[in-house]
C-alpha angles and dihedrals in degrees: 000000000000122000136210091206137351096275105044118062114202121200117241111267123231132194130016095342097051092106093052111123112222114215119205118254115261111239140164118352095359090056092046091052091048091049090052094048092048092047092051092049094047093048088050088060106267118141123240089246092052091049092048091052093045094051095035093240132133118262090244095052091046091052092046092051091050090052090049087053087054093239115164104238118224122236117256088253097216108198116232117245113262114258112250122207112255112230113234 
């Protein structure tokens, strides 16, 4: 068996996902610090995708941490298509 740390044994993986690196779950103070850093970045104007890439997290985890931090998420702000002149 391989382990990610001394307390959590992880069974050996087989198949296509055997090279997957398992990262430990963020809990307690580490998670609180990460929530705060993500909230500050998001409120400064960074996108969820940019924050997830910067902190090497998945989009879903980044979004969940922002929601835990009670950050009001922005809309996706889809821009309307430009109006084209209709030929007559």
